TILUM-495114 format. One record per residue (C-alpha): residue number from 1; residue in one letter; x, y, z negated. Coordinates in nm, 4 decimals, padded with zeros to 6 digits. Example, Ala and Ser with C-alpha at 12.3 -4.5 7.8 and 13.67 -1.06 7.14 Angstrom:
TILUM-495114
{node 1, "A", {01.2300, -00.4500, -00.7800}} {node 2, "S", {01.3670, -00.1060, -00.7140}} 
//
This chain:
TILUM-495114
{node 1, "M", {00.0061, 00.0101, -00.0046}} {node 2, "N", {00.1469, 00.3562, 00.0823}} {node 3, "A", {00.0010, 00.5231, -00.2174}} {node 4, "R", {00.2013, 00.8139, -00.4159}} {node 5, "P", {00.2711, 00.6963, -00.7533}} {node 6, "G", {00.0420, 00.7809, -01.0280}} {node 7, "V", {-00.2571, 00.8222, -00.7688}} {node 8, "F", {-00.5800, 00.6308, -00.7689}} {node 9, "A", {-00.6345, 00.5068, -00.3984}} {node 10, "V", {-00.9004, 00.3266, -00.2099}} {node 11, "V", {-00.7745, 00.0781, 00.0535}} {node 12, "N", {-00.9604, -00.1518, 00.2863}} {node 13, "R", {-00.8697, -00.5082, 00.2051}} {node 14, "R", {-00.7712, -00.7248, 00.4934}} {node 15, "R", {-01.0444, -00.9737, 00.5669}} {node 16, "I", {-01.2192, -01.1611, 00.8385}} {node 17, "T", {-01.6001, -01.0498, 00.8756}} {node 18, "S", {-01.8459, -01.1689, 01.0999}} {node 19, "Q", {-01.8319, -00.8188, 01.2561}} {node 20, "G", {-01.4735, -00.8120, 01.3290}} {node 21, "V", {-01.5054, -01.1569, 01.4637}} {node 22, "W", {-01.7967, -01.0619, 01.7157}} {node 23, "L", {-01.6246, -00.7182, 01.7958}} {node 24, "T", {-01.3011, -00.9212, 01.8782}} {node 25, "A", {-01.4771, -01.1971, 02.0782}} {node 26, "A", {-01.6606, -00.9182, 02.2973}} {node 27, "C", {-01.3418, -00.7229, 02.3516}} {node 28, "L", {-01.1983, -01.0405, 02.4659}} {node 29, "V", {-01.4571, -01.1240, 02.6871}} {node 30, "F", {-01.4598, -00.7786, 02.8534}} {node 31, "I", {-01.0917, -00.7625, 02.8740}} {node 32, "S", {-01.0860, -01.1153, 03.0519}} {node 33, "I", {-01.3725, -00.9730, 03.3076}} {node 34, "G", {-01.1662, -00.6943, 03.3866}} {node 35, "V", {-00.8531, -00.9035, 03.4498}} {node 36, "A", {-01.0656, -01.1011, 03.6619}} {node 37, "L", {-01.1622, -00.7987, 03.8872}} {node 38, "V", {-00.8443, -00.7082, 03.9161}} {node 39, "L", {-00.7151, -01.0334, 04.0324}} {node 40, "R", {-01.0106, -01.0436, 04.3032}} {node 41, "G", {-00.8212, -00.7758, 04.4753}} {node 42, "G", {-01.0682, -00.5072, 04.6334}} {node 43, "P", {-00.9829, -00.1725, 04.5868}} {node 44, "A", {-01.3290, -00.0848, 04.3875}} {node 45, "D", {-01.2640, -00.4207, 04.1768}} {node 46, "V", {-00.9053, -00.3349, 04.0866}} {node 47, "L", {-01.0419, 00.0319, 03.9744}} {node 48, "I", {-01.3166, -00.0947, 03.7631}} {node 49, "G", {-01.1101, -00.3931, 03.6413}} {node 50, "A", {-00.8233, -00.1523, 03.5216}} {node 51, "V", {-01.0514, 00.0912, 03.3719}} {node 52, "T", {-01.2536, -00.1870, 03.1712}} {node 53, "V", {-00.8992, -00.3639, 03.0517}} {node 54, "V", {-00.7664, 00.0032, 02.9255}} {node 55, "L", {-01.1064, 00.0585, 02.7438}} {node 56, "F", {-01.1550, -00.2617, 02.5913}} {node 57, "A", {-00.7936, -00.3347, 02.4902}} {node 58, "G", {-00.7706, 00.0284, 02.3641}} {node 59, "G", {-01.0857, 00.0159, 02.1855}} {node 60, "G", {-00.9898, -00.2998, 02.0159}} {node 61, "L", {-00.6431, -00.1664, 01.9473}} {node 62, "L", {-00.7914, 00.1514, 01.7769}} {node 63, "V", {-01.0636, -00.0615, 01.5636}} {node 64, "A", {-00.8129, -00.3275, 01.4755}} {node 65, "G", {-00.5552, -00.0659, 01.3806}} {node 66, "R", {-00.8090, 00.1163, 01.1426}} {node 67, "R", {-00.8953, -00.2065, 00.9736}} {node 68, "L", {-00.5677, -00.3564, 00.9248}} {node 69, "S", {-00.3932, -00.0122, 00.7941}} {node 70, "R", {-00.3023, -00.0330, 00.4634}} {node 71, "R", {-00.3085, 00.3421, 00.4317}} {node 72, "P", {-00.5376, 00.4830, 00.1827}} {node 73, "F", {-00.8384, 00.6362, 00.2756}} {node 74, "L", {-00.9361, 00.8130, -00.0556}} {node 75, "E", {-00.7109, 00.9262, -00.3255}} {node 76, "L", {-00.7613, 01.1038, -00.6467}} {node 77, "D", {-00.5258, 01.2215, -00.8886}} {node 78, "S", {-00.4878, 01.5385, -01.1448}} {node 79, "S", {-00.4847, 01.7559, -00.8680}} {node 80, "G", {-00.7848, 01.6931, -00.6637}} {node 81, "V", {-00.9690, 01.4500, -00.4121}} {node 82, "R", {-00.7955, 01.3736, -00.0743}} {node 83, "L", {-00.9777, 01.2011, 00.1872}} {node 84, "L", {-00.6988, 01.0758, 00.4324}} {node 85, "A", {-00.7683, 01.0668, 00.8166}} {node 86, "P", {-00.7862, 00.7409, 00.9683}} {node 87, "W", {-00.5171, 00.6189, 01.2224}} {node 88, "P", {-00.4279, 00.7412, 01.4791}} {node 89, "R", {-00.5207, 01.0835, 01.3571}} {node 90, "R", {-00.2470, 01.3086, 01.1853}} {node 91, "P", {-00.1926, 01.3587, 00.8357}} {node 92, "S", {-00.2604, 01.7337, 00.8770}} {node 93, "D", {-00.6087, 01.6244, 00.9525}} {node 94, "D", {-00.6608, 01.5036, 00.5783}} {node 95, "I", {-00.9135, 01.6757, 00.3763}} {node 96, "F", {-00.8088, 01.8105, 00.0319}} {node 97, "L", {-01.0194, 01.9444, -00.2553}} {node 98, "P", {-00.8820, 02.0500, -00.5680}} {node 99, "W", {-01.1005, 01.9668, -00.8660}} {node 100, "D", {-01.1905, 02.3368, -00.9276}} {node 101, "E", {-01.3550, 02.3386, -00.5841}} {node 102, "V", {-01.5520, 02.0093, -00.6369}} {node 103, "A", {-01.8805, 02.1013, -00.8162}} {node 104, "S", {-02.0208, 01.7485, -00.8098}} {node 105, "V", {-02.0126, 01.4145, -00.6966}} {node 106, "C", {-02.3204, 01.2398, -00.5164}} {node 107, "L", {-02.3675, 00.8709, -00.4343}} {node 108, "C", {-02.6562, 00.8259, -00.1662}} {node 109, "R", {-02.7986, 00.5674, 00.0635}} {node 110, "R", {-02.9026, 00.6855, 00.4224}} {node 111, "S", {-03.0931, 00.5233, 00.6847}} {node 112, "V", {-02.8940, 00.5510, 00.9985}} {node 113, "A", {-03.0598, 00.4572, 01.3153}} {node 114, "Y", {-02.8749, 00.2506, 01.5696}} {node 115, "A", {-03.0611, 00.1443, 01.9065}} {node 116, "D", {-03.3691, 00.0009, 01.7873}} {node 117, "H", {-03.2960, -00.0814, 01.4553}} {node 118, "T", {-03.1819, 00.1002, 01.1275}} {node 119, "H", {-02.8984, 00.0281, 00.8655}} {node 120, "D", {-02.8933, 00.1432, 00.5056}} {node 121, "L", {-02.5421, 00.2861, 00.4500}} {node 122, "D", {-02.4004, 00.4137, 00.0993}} {node 123, "Y", {-02.1822, 00.7299, 00.1206}} {node 124, "L", {-01.9527, 00.9051, -00.1333}} {node 125, "H", {-02.0023, 01.2800, -00.1295}} {node 126, "F", {-01.7531, 01.5144, -00.2986}} {node 127, "L", {-01.9646, 01.8336, -00.2987}} {node 128, "A", {-01.8362, 02.1967, -00.2940}} {node 129, "G", {-02.0307, 02.4742, -00.4314}} {node 130, "D", {-02.3959, 02.4594, -00.3761}} {node 131, "E", {-02.4047, 02.1698, -00.1299}} {node 132, "K", {-02.7154, 01.9291, -00.1695}} {node 133, "C", {-02.6710, 01.5728, -00.1741}} {node 134, "E", {-02.8508, 01.4166, 00.1095}} {node 135, "G", {-02.9855, 01.0578, 00.1287}} {node 136, "E", {-03.3710, 01.0857, 00.0897}} {node 137, "R", {-03.4451, 01.1632, 00.4464}} {node 138, "G", {-03.5772, 00.9387, 00.6857}} {node 139, "P", {-03.3362, 00.7933, 00.9676}} {node 140, "V", {-03.0648, 01.0082, 01.0936}} {node 141, "P", {-02.8274, 00.9496, 01.4099}} {node 142, "P", {-02.4971, 00.7621, 01.3200}} {node 143, "P", {-02.2288, 00.9980, 01.1832}} {node 144, "S", {-01.9446, 01.1139, 01.4055}} {node 145, "P", {-01.6010, 00.9826, 01.3478}} {node 146, "W", {-01.4528, 01.3661, 01.3163}} {node 147, "T", {-01.7262, 01.4510, 01.0597}} {node 148, "V", {-01.5624, 01.7180, 00.8196}} {node 149, "R", {-01.7770, 01.6765, 00.5299}} {node 150, "P", {-01.5532, 01.5482, 00.2294}} {node 151, "G", {-01.7167, 01.2050, 00.1724}} {node 152, "A", {-01.6471, 00.8499, 00.2519}} {node 153, "A", {-01.8673, 00.5584, 00.3755}} {node 154, "V", {-01.9014, 00.2869, 00.1212}} {node 155, "R", {-01.7517, -00.0369, 00.2570}} {node 156, "S", {-01.7518, -00.3700, 00.1311}} {node 157, "S", {-01.3844, -00.4184, 00.2502}} {node 158, "W", {-01.2951, -00.1666, -00.0080}} {node 159, "D", {-01.0305, -00.3009, -00.2733}} {node 160, "R", {-01.2007, -00.1041, -00.5515}} {node 161, "S", {-01.5668, -00.0808, -00.6615}} {node 162, "V", {-01.7619, 00.2317, -00.6372}} {node 163, "E", {-01.8224, 00.1899, -01.0247}} {node 164, "E", {-01.4037, 00.2188, -01.0413}} {node 165, "V", {-01.4029, 00.5258, -00.8279}} {node 166, "L", {-01.6774, 00.7050, -01.0281}} {node 167, "A", {-01.4925, 00.5923, -01.3590}} {node 168, "E", {-01.1743, 00.7551, -01.2316}} {node 169, "V", {-01.3551, 01.0649, -01.1408}} {node 170, "H", {-01.4802, 01.0604, -01.4851}} {node 171, "R", {-01.1560, 01.0064, -01.6314}} {node 172, "L", {-00.9856, 01.2867, -01.4365}} {node 173, "R", {-01.2873, 01.5515, -01.4532}} {node 174, "P", {-01.5259, 01.4449, -01.7581}} {node 175, "A", {-01.7702, 01.7414, -01.7223}} {node 176, "L", {-01.8014, 01.6988, -01.3487}} {node 177, "P", {-02.1691, 01.5745, -01.2501}} {node 178, "I", {-02.2045, 01.2643, -01.0803}} {node 179, "T", {-02.5362, 01.2118, -00.9295}} {node 180, "D", {-02.6408, 00.8411, -00.7903}} {node 181, "R", {-02.9332, 00.8433, -00.5449}} {node 182, "R", {-02.8943, 00.5060, -00.4258}} {node 183, "T", {-03.2669, 00.4247, -00.4558}} {node 184, "A", {-03.3728, 00.3819, -00.0890}} {node 185, "P", {-03.7463, 00.5142, 00.0040}} {node 186, "P", {-03.9686, 00.2600, 00.1093}} {node 187, "R", {-03.9419, 00.1652, 00.4727}} {node 188, "K", {-04.2243, 00.1795, 00.7132}} {node 189, "R", {-04.2670, -00.1494, 00.8938}} 
//
């Protein structure tokens, strides 16, 4: 782990998941199709095949690099909260909030709409000033990977539990309000 000494860090554990297996299989299938098109030899086939190989090999490597990286994505210490930008972004893209700027911590559940179904995702937000904790609204579009809001999507691959993170926040800043809004509103069927 690349965490600094004396820093509470949250890192993704390396583990095999069904989502990772399906993603790998899909990338390999599309890369194979792209290679077959290139070997077929027509100018349009070569162009489409090369683009397919580049997109799916590059996308697969990008996702694998993020999942296999041991770089922490959340660090807490006596100076504040640091949300580290995922690979391949630069460390200058990290978000740092000194504790004096953090007004509260909010844990919420949001329904995120993907195509024709929704998923409930938990988020841990570090709110500054008078920002509101969202989470009790209806389905929202998926978050962009470059969202600037200082928060992290809670994942089952974390090497620390949410309770451990909140306990560390409480240890570092005992008076900081922590709100848990993970109770999901009833879904319409």
